C-alpha positions as a Python dict, from the first residue, in 0.01 Angstrom:
ca = {
    (1, 'M'): (0, 0, 0),
    (2, 'W'): (-348, 83, 130),
    (3, 'M'): (-451, -269, 52),
    (4, 'V'): (-170, -408, 282),
    (5, 'L'): (-250, -167, 560),
    (6, 'G'): (-620, -257, 533),
    (7, 'V'): (-552, -631, 561),
    (8, 'A'): (-326, -572, 861),
    (9, 'A'): (-608, -365, 1026),
    (10, 'I'): (-847, -655, 971),
    (11, 'L'): (-602, -908, 1116),
    (12, 'T'): (-533, -714, 1418),
    (13, 'A'): (-906, -652, 1478),
    (14, 'I'): (-955, -1029, 1475),
    (15, 'L'): (-662, -1071, 1714),
    (16, 'N'): (-827, -799, 1934),
    (17, 'I'): (-1153, -1013, 1948),
    (18, 'V'): (-959, -1338, 2009),
    (19, 'W'): (-769, -1192, 2299),
    (20, 'S'): (-1083, -1040, 2444),
    (21, 'I'): (-1261, -1372, 2436),
    (22, 'R'): (-959, -1530, 2609),
    (23, 'N'): (-997, -1262, 2883),
    (24, 'Q'): (-648, -1113, 2806),
    (25, 'D'): (-577, -751, 2764),
    (26, 'A'): (-630, -658, 2409),
    (27, 'K'): (-564, -286, 2420),
    (28, 'W'): (-259, -300, 2198),
    (29, 'F'): (-444, -488, 1927),
    (30, 'R'): (-718, -239, 1938),
    (31, 'F'): (-475, 58, 1913),
    (32, 'I'): (-288, -105, 1633),
    (33, 'S'): (-600, -200, 1444),
    (34, 'L'): (-746, 154, 1471),
    (35, 'S'): (-401, 311, 1381),
    (36, 'L'): (-380, 88, 1074),
    (37, 'T'): (-735, 175, 974),
    (38, 'A'): (-647, 546, 981),
    (39, 'L'): (-321, 478, 784),
    (40, 'T'): (-519, 283, 522),
    (41, 'L'): (-751, 585, 466),
    (42, 'C'): (-433, 817, 451),
    (43, 'A'): (-269, 586, 196),
    (44, 'F'): (-580, 565, -26),
    (45, 'Y'): (-614, 939, -37),
    (46, 'S'): (-249, 977, -102),
    (47, 'A'): (-283, 740, -406),
    (48, 'D'): (-579, 958, -512),
    (49, 'A'): (-374, 1273, -496),
    (50, 'K'): (-109, 1117, -701),
    (51, 'W'): (-356, 1027, -976),
    (52, 'V'): (-481, 1385, -963),
    (53, 'L'): (-127, 1517, -1010),
    (54, 'N'): (-74, 1282, -1293),
    (55, 'E'): (-411, 1381, -1429),
    (56, 'D'): (-507, 1008, -1449),
    (57, 'W'): (-882, 1081, -1459),
    (58, 'S'): (-978, 730, -1570),
    (59, 'A'): (-818, 576, -1258),
    (60, 'L'): (-1011, 822, -1040),
    (61, 'M'): (-1338, 752, -1214),
    (62, 'D'): (-1291, 383, -1191),
    (63, 'V'): (-1173, 354, -825),
    (64, 'V'): (-1281, 644, -620),
    (65, 'P'): (-1666, 609, -646),
    (66, 'T'): (-1665, 256, -533),
    (67, 'M'): (-1374, 263, -282),
    (68, 'S'): (-1500, 578, -100),
    (69, 'K'): (-1816, 391, -6),
    (70, 'A'): (-1621, 75, 86),
    (71, 'L'): (-1380, 278, 307),
    (72, 'W'): (-1665, 435, 497),
    (73, 'V'): (-1826, 102, 559),
    (74, 'L'): (-1496, -62, 651),
    (75, 'T'): (-1404, 221, 884),
    (76, 'I'): (-1725, 207, 1070),
    (77, 'V'): (-1697, -181, 1087),
    (78, 'S'): (-1340, -149, 1225),
    (79, 'I'): (-1460, 86, 1491),
    (80, 'L'): (-1742, -148, 1582),
    (81, 'I'): (-1528, -451, 1596),
    (82, 'N'): (-1253, -293, 1797),
    (83, 'S'): (-1516, -157, 2052),
    (84, 'I'): (-1629, -517, 2128),
    (85, 'S'): (-1337, -556, 2356),
    (86, 'L'): (-1417, -237, 2545),
    (87, 'F'): (-1772, -339, 2617),
    (88, 'K'): (-1672, -695, 2709),
    (89, 'K'): (-1419, -554, 2955),
    (90, 'S'): (-1677, -333, 3116),
    (91, 'D'): (-1897, -649, 3183),
    (92, 'R'): (-1655, -799, 3412),
}
Protein backbone atom coordinates (compact mmCIF):
# COMPACT_ATOMS: atom_id res chain seq x y z
CA MET A 1 0.00 0.00 0.00
CA TRP A 2 2.78 2.43 0.82
CA MET A 3 4.21 1.94 -2.66
CA VAL A 4 0.90 2.93 -4.29
CA LEU A 5 0.60 5.99 -2.07
CA GLY A 6 4.21 6.97 -2.80
CA VAL A 7 3.73 6.75 -6.56
CA ALA A 8 0.52 8.79 -6.28
CA ALA A 9 2.40 11.41 -4.24
CA ILE A 10 5.07 11.65 -6.96
CA LEU A 11 2.48 11.97 -9.72
CA THR A 12 0.61 14.75 -7.93
CA ALA A 13 3.90 16.55 -7.26
CA ILE A 14 4.63 16.45 -10.99
CA LEU A 15 1.13 17.75 -11.72
CA ASN A 16 1.77 20.50 -9.19
CA ILE A 17 4.85 21.64 -11.12
CA VAL A 18 3.14 21.37 -14.52
CA TRP A 19 0.17 23.44 -13.40
CA SER A 20 2.48 26.01 -11.81
CA ILE A 21 4.45 26.35 -15.05
CA ARG A 22 1.16 26.91 -16.91
CA ASN A 23 0.38 29.71 -14.40
CA GLN A 24 -2.64 27.86 -13.04
CA ASP A 25 -3.54 27.44 -9.41
CA ALA A 26 -1.82 24.25 -8.17
CA LYS A 27 -2.69 24.46 -4.48
CA TRP A 28 -4.85 21.33 -4.58
CA PHE A 29 -2.12 19.24 -6.19
CA ARG A 30 0.34 20.52 -3.59
CA PHE A 31 -2.05 19.64 -0.77
CA ILE A 32 -2.80 16.18 -2.19
CA SER A 33 0.87 15.43 -2.81
CA LEU A 34 1.95 16.35 0.71
CA SER A 35 -1.02 14.45 2.16
CA LEU A 36 -0.12 11.35 0.15
CA THR A 37 3.48 11.69 1.32
CA ALA A 38 2.29 11.66 4.93
CA LEU A 39 0.02 8.69 4.25
CA THR A 40 2.92 6.84 2.61
CA LEU A 41 4.99 7.25 5.77
CA CYS A 42 2.08 6.10 7.94
CA ALA A 43 1.46 3.06 5.73
CA PHE A 44 5.14 2.08 5.80
CA TYR A 45 5.34 2.29 9.57
CA SER A 46 2.06 0.41 9.85
CA ALA A 47 3.59 -2.42 7.80
CA ASP A 48 6.62 -2.34 10.09
CA ALA A 49 4.40 -2.57 13.15
CA LYS A 50 2.65 -5.59 11.62
CA TRP A 51 6.02 -7.27 11.07
CA VAL A 52 6.96 -6.61 14.69
CA LEU A 53 3.69 -8.11 15.93
CA ASN A 54 4.26 -11.16 13.73
CA GLU A 55 7.89 -11.28 14.92
CA ASP A 56 9.08 -11.25 11.30
CA TRP A 57 12.56 -10.04 12.17
CA SER A 58 14.06 -10.98 8.80
CA ALA A 59 11.60 -8.70 6.98
CA LEU A 60 12.46 -5.88 9.35
CA MET A 61 16.19 -6.39 8.94
CA ASP A 62 15.89 -6.53 5.16
CA VAL A 63 13.56 -3.61 4.53
CA VAL A 64 13.76 -1.06 7.33
CA PRO A 65 17.42 0.06 7.22
CA THR A 66 17.30 0.89 3.52
CA MET A 67 13.77 2.19 3.33
CA SER A 68 14.07 4.44 6.38
CA LYS A 69 16.85 6.38 4.63
CA ALA A 70 14.93 6.40 1.35
CA LEU A 71 11.78 7.68 3.04
CA TRP A 72 13.70 10.54 4.65
CA VAL A 73 15.18 11.55 1.30
CA LEU A 74 11.90 11.20 -0.59
CA THR A 75 9.97 13.17 2.02
CA ILE A 76 12.46 16.04 1.82
CA VAL A 77 12.34 15.91 -1.98
CA SER A 78 8.53 15.95 -1.87
CA ILE A 79 8.55 19.05 0.32
CA LEU A 80 11.05 20.79 -1.97
CA ILE A 81 9.19 19.88 -5.17
CA ASN A 82 5.88 21.03 -3.78
CA SER A 83 7.40 24.29 -2.56
CA ILE A 84 8.41 25.22 -6.14
CA SER A 85 4.88 26.37 -6.87
CA LEU A 86 4.86 28.51 -3.73
CA PHE A 87 8.04 30.33 -4.71
CA LYS A 88 6.93 30.68 -8.31
CA LYS A 89 3.65 32.18 -7.17
CA SER A 90 5.44 34.77 -5.03
CA ASP A 91 7.46 35.96 -8.05
CA ARG A 92 4.37 37.20 -9.92
